[in-house]
C-alpha positions as CSV (number, residue, x, y, z in Angstrom):
1,M,83.8,97.3,100.3
2,T,82.9,93.6,100.9
3,D,86.5,92.6,100.8
4,A,88.6,94.5,103.3
5,N,91.7,93.5,101.8
6,R,90.6,95.3,98.4
7,V,92.5,98.6,97.9
8,L,90.6,100.7,96.0
9,I,92.6,102.7,93.0
10,F,91.7,106.1,92.3
11,D,93.0,107.7,89.2
12,T,94.0,111.7,89.6
13,T,95.8,111.7,85.9
14,L,93.5,113.5,84.3
15,R,92.9,116.1,87.4
16,D,95.9,116.7,89.6
17,G,98.1,115.1,86.6
18,E,97.3,117.7,83.8
19,Q,97.6,120.2,86.7
20,S,101.7,119.7,85.8
21,P,102.8,123.1,84.1
22,G,102.9,121.9,80.4
23,A,100.8,118.8,80.4
24,T,97.4,120.4,79.5
25,M,95.6,117.5,77.3
26,S,93.1,118.3,74.6
27,H,89.5,117.1,75.0
28,A,90.1,114.0,72.7
29,E,93.4,113.1,74.6
30,K,91.1,113.2,78.0
31,L,88.5,110.7,76.4
32,E,91.0,108.4,75.4
33,I,93.0,108.4,78.3
34,A,89.8,108.0,80.5
35,S,88.5,104.9,78.5
36,L,92.1,103.3,79.0
37,L,91.7,104.1,82.7
38,D,88.3,102.5,82.5
39,E,89.4,99.2,81.1
40,M,92.2,98.4,82.9
41,G,89.9,98.1,86.3
42,V,90.6,101.9,87.9
43,D,88.2,101.9,90.5
44,I,87.5,105.6,90.3
45,I,88.5,108.1,87.9
46,E,89.1,111.7,89.2
47,A,88.4,113.2,85.6
48,G,88.8,116.7,86.0
49,F,87.8,120.2,87.7
50,P,84.3,121.0,86.9
51,I,84.2,124.9,87.3
52,A,88.2,125.2,86.5
53,S,86.4,125.9,82.7
54,E,84.4,125.1,79.8
55,G,86.6,122.7,78.7
56,D,86.8,120.9,82.1
57,F,83.3,121.0,82.4
58,A,82.5,119.3,79.0
59,A,85.6,116.6,79.4
60,V,84.1,115.4,82.6
61,S,80.3,115.2,81.4
62,E,81.5,113.2,78.4
63,I,83.4,110.8,80.7
64,A,80.7,110.2,83.0
65,R,78.4,109.5,80.1
66,A,81.1,107.4,78.8
67,A,82.3,105.2,81.4
68,Q,81.5,101.4,81.6
69,N,82.9,100.6,85.1
70,A,84.7,102.9,86.9
71,T,83.2,105.2,89.4
72,I,83.6,109.0,88.1
73,C,84.6,111.7,90.5
74,G,84.7,115.6,89.9
75,L,86.4,118.3,92.0
76,A,85.0,120.8,94.1
77,R,86.1,123.4,96.4
78,A,83.7,124.0,99.3
79,N,81.6,126.5,98.4
80,F,77.7,125.4,96.8
81,K,78.8,126.7,93.4
82,D,81.8,124.5,92.6
83,I,80.0,121.6,94.4
84,D,76.6,122.4,91.6
85,R,79.1,122.7,88.8
86,C,80.9,119.4,89.6
87,W,77.3,117.6,89.9
88,E,76.4,118.7,86.6
89,A,79.2,117.0,85.2
90,V,79.2,113.9,86.7
91,K,75.4,113.1,87.4
92,H,75.1,111.5,84.3
93,A,77.6,108.5,85.5
94,K,76.6,105.2,86.1
95,S,78.7,105.5,89.7
96,P,79.3,109.7,90.3
97,R,81.2,111.2,92.8
98,I,81.9,114.7,94.5
99,H,84.8,115.5,95.7
100,T,85.3,118.4,98.2
101,F,88.1,119.6,99.9
102,I,89.3,122.8,101.7
103,G,92.5,123.2,103.4
104,T,93.2,122.5,107.1
105,S,96.5,123.4,108.3
106,P,97.1,126.8,110.0
107,L,98.9,128.1,106.6
108,H,95.9,127.0,104.5
109,R,93.2,128.5,107.2
110,Q,94.8,131.9,106.4
111,I,93.9,131.6,102.7
112,P,90.3,131.8,103.1
113,N,91.2,133.9,106.7
114,L,88.8,131.6,108.5
115,T,89.2,130.4,112.0
116,Q,88.7,127.0,113.1
117,D,85.1,127.1,114.4
118,E,84.6,129.2,110.8
119,M,86.1,126.2,109.0
120,A,84.2,123.6,110.8
121,E,81.2,125.4,109.8
122,R,82.1,125.4,106.4
123,I,82.6,121.9,105.9
124,H,79.3,120.9,107.8
125,E,77.6,123.0,104.9
126,T,79.2,121.7,101.9
127,V,79.4,118.5,102.7
128,T,75.8,118.2,103.4
129,H,75.0,120.1,100.3
130,A,77.6,117.6,98.2
131,R,75.6,114.6,100.3
132,N,72.1,116.4,99.3
133,L,73.2,115.7,95.5
134,C,74.9,112.6,95.4
135,D,75.4,109.7,97.8
136,N,78.9,108.8,97.1
137,V,81.0,112.0,98.6
138,Q,84.5,112.3,99.3
139,W,86.0,114.6,101.4
140,S,89.7,116.2,101.7
141,P,91.4,118.3,104.0
142,M,93.9,119.5,102.2
143,D,97.6,119.7,103.9
144,A,96.0,117.1,106.3
145,T,99.7,116.0,107.3
146,R,100.3,119.4,108.8
147,T,97.1,120.3,110.2
148,E,97.1,120.2,114.3
149,F,96.0,116.3,115.0
150,D,93.0,117.4,117.5
151,Y,91.5,119.9,114.5
152,L,91.9,117.3,111.8
153,C,90.4,114.9,114.2
154,R,87.1,117.2,114.3
155,V,86.9,118.6,110.8
156,I,87.0,114.9,109.6
157,E,84.6,114.0,112.1
158,I,82.2,116.5,111.1
159,A,82.6,115.4,107.3
160,I,81.6,111.8,108.7
161,K,78.6,113.0,110.0
162,A,77.7,115.4,107.3
163,G,77.8,112.2,104.8
164,A,81.1,112.2,103.1
165,S,81.8,108.1,102.5
166,T,85.0,108.4,101.8
167,I,88.0,110.6,103.6
168,N,91.1,111.0,101.7
169,I,94.2,112.2,103.7
170,P,96.3,114.2,101.1
171,D,100.3,114.9,101.9
172,T,100.0,118.2,100.0
173,V,103.4,119.1,99.9
174,G,105.1,115.4,100.4
175,Y,107.1,116.1,103.5
176,T,105.8,113.3,105.4
177,A,108.0,110.1,106.0
178,P,106.2,106.6,105.8
179,R,106.2,105.8,109.4
180,E,104.6,109.1,110.2
181,S,101.9,108.1,107.0
182,A,101.3,105.0,108.5
183,E,100.8,105.8,112.4
184,L,98.5,109.2,111.4
185,I,96.2,106.9,109.3
186,R,96.1,104.3,112.5
187,R,95.7,107.3,114.7
188,L,92.6,108.2,112.8
189,I,90.9,105.6,112.8
190,A,91.1,104.6,116.2
191,E,90.2,107.7,117.7
192,I,87.5,109.4,115.4
193,P,83.7,108.2,116.1
194,G,82.2,106.4,112.7
195,A,85.8,105.8,111.5
196,A,85.0,102.6,110.8
197,D,82.1,103.3,108.5
198,V,83.9,104.9,106.1
199,V,86.6,104.7,103.7
200,F,89.9,106.2,104.3
201,A,92.3,107.2,101.6
202,T,95.8,108.4,101.1
203,H,96.7,111.3,98.3
204,C,100.8,111.7,98.6
205,H,102.9,114.0,96.5
206,N,106.4,112.9,95.8
207,D,108.4,116.0,96.8
208,L,111.4,113.9,98.7
209,G,110.5,111.1,97.0
210,M,108.5,109.1,99.6
211,A,105.0,109.2,97.7
212,T,104.3,105.8,96.9
213,A,106.2,104.3,100.1
214,N,104.0,106.6,102.2
215,S,100.4,105.4,100.2
216,L,101.4,101.7,100.9
217,A,102.4,102.4,104.6
218,A,98.8,104.2,104.8
219,V,97.3,100.7,103.3
220,E,99.3,98.7,105.8
221,A,97.8,101.0,108.6
222,G,94.2,100.9,107.2
223,A,93.5,103.1,104.3
224,R,91.8,101.1,101.5
225,Q,91.9,103.9,98.7
226,I,95.2,105.2,97.2
227,E,95.1,108.0,95.4
228,C,97.7,108.2,92.4
229,T,98.5,109.1,88.9
230,I,99.8,107.3,85.6
231,N,103.6,107.8,85.5
232,G,103.5,109.6,89.2
233,L,102.4,112.6,86.9
234,G,101.4,116.0,88.3
235,E,102.1,119.0,90.4
236,R,105.7,119.8,91.4
237,A,107.5,116.3,91.8
238,G,104.4,114.5,91.3
239,N,102.1,112.0,92.9
240,T,101.9,108.3,94.0
241,A,102.6,106.6,90.8
242,L,99.6,103.9,90.2
243,E,102.3,101.3,88.1
244,E,104.3,101.3,91.1
245,V,101.8,100.9,93.7
246,V,99.6,97.8,92.1
247,M,103.0,96.4,91.4
248,A,104.2,96.3,94.8
249,V,100.9,95.0,95.7
250,K,101.0,92.1,93.1
251,T,104.4,91.5,93.8
252,R,105.0,91.7,97.6
253,H,101.6,89.6,98.6
254,D,103.8,87.8,101.4
255,I,103.9,91.2,103.0
256,M,101.3,92.9,101.6
257,P,98.0,90.8,101.3
258,F,95.8,93.4,99.6
259,T,94.4,93.1,96.0
260,T,93.2,95.8,93.5
261,G,91.4,95.2,90.2
262,V,94.0,96.7,88.0
263,D,94.8,94.9,84.9
264,T,98.5,94.9,85.3
265,T,98.8,94.0,81.7
266,K,97.8,97.2,80.0
267,I,99.9,99.5,82.4
268,M,102.6,99.7,79.8
269,H,100.5,100.8,77.1
270,I,99.0,103.5,79.0
271,S,101.7,104.5,80.5
272,R,103.3,105.0,77.1
273,R,99.9,107.2,76.1
274,V,99.8,109.5,78.9
275,A,103.4,110.2,78.3
276,T,102.7,110.9,74.8
277,V,99.6,113.2,75.2
278,S,101.1,115.1,78.3
279,G,103.9,115.6,77.0
280,F,106.4,114.4,80.0
281,A,108.2,111.4,78.8
282,V,109.2,109.1,81.2
283,Q,112.3,108.6,82.4
284,P,114.8,105.8,81.5
285,N,114.8,104.6,85.3
286,K,111.5,105.0,86.2
287,A,110.0,102.2,88.2
288,I,107.9,99.7,86.3
289,V,107.8,101.9,83.1
290,G,111.2,103.4,82.3
291,K,112.9,101.7,79.5
292,N,115.8,100.4,81.5
293,A,113.5,98.7,84.0
294,F,113.9,95.4,82.4
295,A,116.9,95.9,80.3
296,H,120.5,94.5,81.2
297,E,123.8,95.7,79.8
298,S,126.1,94.3,82.6
299,G,127.8,90.7,81.5
300,I,127.0,89.5,84.8
301,H,123.6,90.3,84.7
302,Q,122.9,89.3,81.2
303,D,124.8,85.7,81.8
304,G,122.4,85.5,84.9
305,M,119.2,86.6,83.2
306,L,119.6,84.2,80.7
307,K,120.2,81.0,83.3
308,N,117.4,82.2,85.3
309,P,115.0,85.6,84.9
310,E,114.6,85.5,88.7
311,N,118.2,86.5,89.4
312,F,117.8,90.3,88.4
313,E,114.0,90.5,87.9
314,I,111.5,90.4,91.0
315,M,108.5,90.7,88.1
316,R,107.8,89.4,84.9
317,P,108.1,91.8,82.1
318,E,104.9,90.3,80.7
319,D,103.0,91.4,83.6
320,V,103.1,95.0,82.7
321,G,102.5,94.5,79.2
322,L,106.2,94.2,77.6
323,S,106.5,91.1,75.5
324,A,110.1,90.1,77.1
325,T,113.4,91.6,79.0
326,N,115.6,93.6,76.8
327,L,119.2,92.6,77.1
328,V,120.9,95.7,76.0
329,M,124.1,95.3,73.9
330,G,126.9,97.7,75.0
331,K,130.6,97.7,76.5
332,H,129.5,96.1,79.4
333,S,127.9,93.3,77.6
334,G,129.7,89.5,77.4
335,R,129.9,86.8,74.9
336,A,126.7,84.8,76.4
337,A,124.5,87.8,75.7
338,L,126.0,88.6,72.5
339,R,125.5,84.8,71.3
340,S,121.8,84.8,72.9
341,K,121.3,88.4,71.1
342,L,122.6,87.1,67.5
343,A,121.0,83.9,67.9
344,E,117.6,86.1,68.4
345,L,118.5,87.3,64.6
346,G,119.4,84.4,62.9
347,Y,122.8,84.0,63.4
348,E,123.9,80.5,64.5
349,M,128.4,80.9,65.1
350,G,130.6,78.6,66.6
351,D,133.4,79.5,69.3
352,N,135.9,81.2,67.1
353,Q,133.7,83.0,64.9
354,L,131.7,84.2,67.6
355,K,135.4,85.5,69.2
356,D,136.1,87.3,65.9
357,V,132.3,88.9,66.1
358,F,132.5,89.9,70.1
359,V,136.2,91.9,69.1
360,R,134.3,93.7,66.6
361,F,131.2,94.6,68.8
362,K,133.3,95.6,71.2
363,E,135.3,98.3,69.4
364,L,131.8,99.1,68.0
365,A,130.6,99.6,71.5
366,D,133.2,101.3,72.8
367,R,132.0,104.0,70.3
368,K,128.3,103.8,71.1
369,K,126.2,103.9,74.1
370,E,123.9,101.1,72.9
371,V,124.4,98.8,70.0
372,F,120.8,98.2,68.9
373,D,119.8,95.0,67.1
374,D,120.2,96.5,63.5
375,D,124.0,97.6,64.6
376,L,124.3,94.2,64.5
377,V,123.0,93.0,61.7
378,A,125.0,95.7,60.1
379,L,128.3,94.5,62.4
380,M,127.7,90.9,60.7
381,R,127.0,92.0,57.5
382,D,130.7,94.1,57.6
383,A,132.3,90.9,59.5
384,S,131.2,88.2,56.7
385,T,133.5,89.9,54.5
386,D,134.5,87.9,51.5
387,P,138.4,87.5,51.7
388,A,138.3,88.4,47.3
389,D,137.2,92.2,49.8
390,E,140.6,92.3,51.2
391,Y,142.6,93.6,48.5
392,L,142.0,96.8,49.1
393,K,141.1,97.8,52.7
394,V,140.6,101.4,54.9
395,K,143.6,101.7,57.4
396,F,143.2,105.4,57.9
397,L,140.8,108.1,56.9
398,R,140.5,111.9,58.2
399,V,138.5,114.3,56.4
400,V,138.2,118.4,56.5
401,C,135.0,119.9,55.9
402,G,132.8,122.8,56.6
403,T,131.0,125.3,54.6
404,Q,134.2,126.6,53.1
405,A,134.8,124.1,49.9
406,P,136.8,122.4,48.9
407,Q,136.8,119.6,51.3
408,S,139.7,117.5,51.3
409,A,140.3,114.0,52.6
410,D,143.8,112.3,53.8
411,I,143.5,108.5,53.3
412,T,145.6,105.2,53.7
413,L,144.7,102.1,52.0
414,T,146.4,98.7,52.2
415,V,146.4,97.4,49.0
416,A,147.2,93.7,48.1
417,G,149.0,94.0,51.7
418,E,151.1,97.6,51.5
419,D,150.2,100.7,52.8
420,Q,149.5,103.3,50.5
421,Q,148.6,107.0,50.8
422,A,147.0,109.9,49.1
423,T,144.9,113.1,49.5
424,A,142.5,114.3,47.3
425,Q,139.8,117.2,47.5
426,G,136.1,116.9,46.3
427,D,132.9,118.2,46.3
428,G,132.2,117.6,50.3
429,P,133.7,114.9,52.2
430,V,132.4,112.1,50.6
431,D,133.3,113.1,47.6
432,A,136.9,113.9,48.4
433,A,137.3,110.5,50.3
434,F,136.3,108.8,46.7
435,N,138.7,110.9,44.9
436,A,141.5,110.1,47.3
437,V,140.9,106.0,46.9
438,K,141.2,106.7,43.1
439,A,144.3,108.4,43.4
440,I,145.5,105.4,45.1
441,Y,143.7,102.8,42.9
442,P,142.8,104.4,39.7
443,H,139.9,103.2,37.8
444,N,137.4,103.8,35.3
445,A,134.5,102.1,37.2
446,R,131.2,104.8,37.3
447,L,129.4,105.1,40.5
448,Q,126.0,103.9,39.9
449,L,124.4,104.4,43.3
450,Y,125.3,105.5,46.9
451,Q,122.6,105.3,49.6
452,V,122.7,105.8,53.5
453,H,120.7,104.6,55.6
454,A,120.8,105.3,59.8
455,V,120.2,102.0,61.2
456,T,119.6,102.8,64.5
457,E,118.1,106.2,66.3
458,G,120.5,108.6,68.0
459,T,123.2,111.1,67.0
460,D,125.5,108.2,67.6
461,A,123.2,106.5,65.1
462,Q,125.4,103.9,63.1
463,A,125.0,104.1,59.3
464,T,124.9,101.8,56.3
465,V,126.3,103.0,53.4
466,T,125.6,101.0,49.8
467,V,127.7,101.9,46.9
468,R,127.1,99.9,43.4
469,M,129.9,100.4,40.8
470,E,129.7,99.4,37.0
471,E,132.8,99.3,34.6
472,D,132.5,98.0,31.2
473,G,129.2,96.0,32.0
474,V,130.5,94.8,35.1
475,L,128.1,95.5,38.3
476,A,129.6,95.2,42.0
477,T,127.9,95.8,45.2
478,G,129.6,97.2,48.4
479,E,128.2,97.8,51.7
480,A,129.6,98.9,55.1
481,A,128.4,100.3,58.4
482,D,130.2,102.9,61.2
483,T,128.9,105.7,63.3
484,D,131.0,107.8,60.8
485,T,129.2,108.1,57.7
486,V,132.4,108.9,55.9
487,V,134.2,106.4,57.1
488,A,131.2,103.7,56.3
489,S,130.8,105.8,52.8
490,A,134.8,104.7,52.2
491,K,134.8,101.1,53.1
492,A,131.7,100.6,51.0
493,Y,133.6,102.2,48.0
494,V,136.2,100.1,48.6
495,T,134.6,96.7,48.8
496,A,132.8,97.6,46.1
497,L,136.1,98.0,44.2
498,N,137.1,94.5,45.1
499,R,134.4,92.9,44.5
500,L,134.2,94.7,40.4
501,R,137.9,93.6,40.7
502,V,137.4,90.0,41.2
503,R,134.5,89.9,38.9
504,K,136.1,91.3,36.0
505,E,138.6,88.8,36.9
506,K,136.3,85.7,36.9
507,L,134.8,87.1,33.4
508,G,138.1,86.8,31.7
509,G,139.0,90.7,32.2
510,K,142.4,91.3,32.8
511,D,143.0,94.2,35.4
512,T,146.5,96.2,34.4
513,R,145.9,98.7,36.8
514,E,147.0,96.2,40.0
515,V,150.9,97.8,38.5
516,S,149.8,101.2,38.6
517,Y,148.7,101.7,42.2
518,K,152.2,102.1,43.9
519,D,152.9,105.2,41.8
520,A,149.8,106.6,43.2
521,G,149.2,110.1,44.7
């Protein structure tokens, strides 16, 4: 590297990330993700493990041919067959790399049953073989952080002399703490002959939740390549997350004067694509890319955000490809946030009107985990009720429903200020509720339209119900919203009856039923 402060981003989403149980990607999906990584400025893409399968070989080969900017790397174990297969896959790239590895800790040396000397000889032979095929060779002592320090220095020196230009130090089991990570890199660079002529890299797993911290600590100690994955995907608890390290470098440039070539505005898009194709959803509270990372529900936080976003955000949502911060409306939200959100939706209102709407909003928020924009639109429609709609009002409704018919509804209506109760049966809970309304307020209106629309997501979605009634050629429509579809239906039905009554009066018709409701039920 010409810039000593440039940190190379080595993305292994397509290799280590895909090794997460259940995260297998199709050939087309791998090509798509590789293209996005190449476009966003990732320096090295570890496209796969070519010896693993014909499908992996084909994907690495096609990615190598298609890449425009990134170095394309394949993984190989410490044997000639793996290395030859890897070279066949990556050799058509504009910038190919062979990455070969072997486990060097006491535990991992037992797997191939090699002594320290036998393993050292194998490292010399295989790295030399890889270097004879490719000018760009990376070597990794797997489980380096649990390898005896003197032996680790010995085999790294062997790999450097054999031609490796990048030495990766994996924390394979995520056991290291940041202080240890930094000290290890610092000592290796200081004590190994030839260390100044190669790039030291770090590959950290997240078993103890310290992968990103360990990687950044290694960079401060002299490492200049970070191995990472989109969304931190990877074996067990995952890897260092690409989005976390690049945003940490960008955000804390005051204490980490390093640079990367990654276009951070593409982070959110690729994060969502990887989540989709891998089947691994991003947890809501995930740093940078979780749906709550730029969301605020607390009234205090929302008010602070409206005054100055820097009060509660250390980076701009635009930096990662989001359009704006999300003020999440919920039971903790305050009036300032509600006013701002309603203004965004086109509703400007005075203090008195806001006070009334805020009460309705809080009632809704107590029943829903999150109040969405469409909920607020439905709430405003419900809040804009004409005084004429108040002749009949639903005060209480309870329905009994299930697999055994008939269903029944017990309803209390306020009619011209007086409460009346009725119970009725029907073919389903909505029909029973409508029949109970009719028992209190007899009418000859015909139901022309009944429509339910869930305006928000989730099982606690608020439903908007539309009802259209017709009587003697006069039409009236009622609409209501509620998290309970049957309640919304009854309210919409009653609203339609109210409006039908008013419209008939305006047309000169006399409603003789007004005197009969008291006897109903």
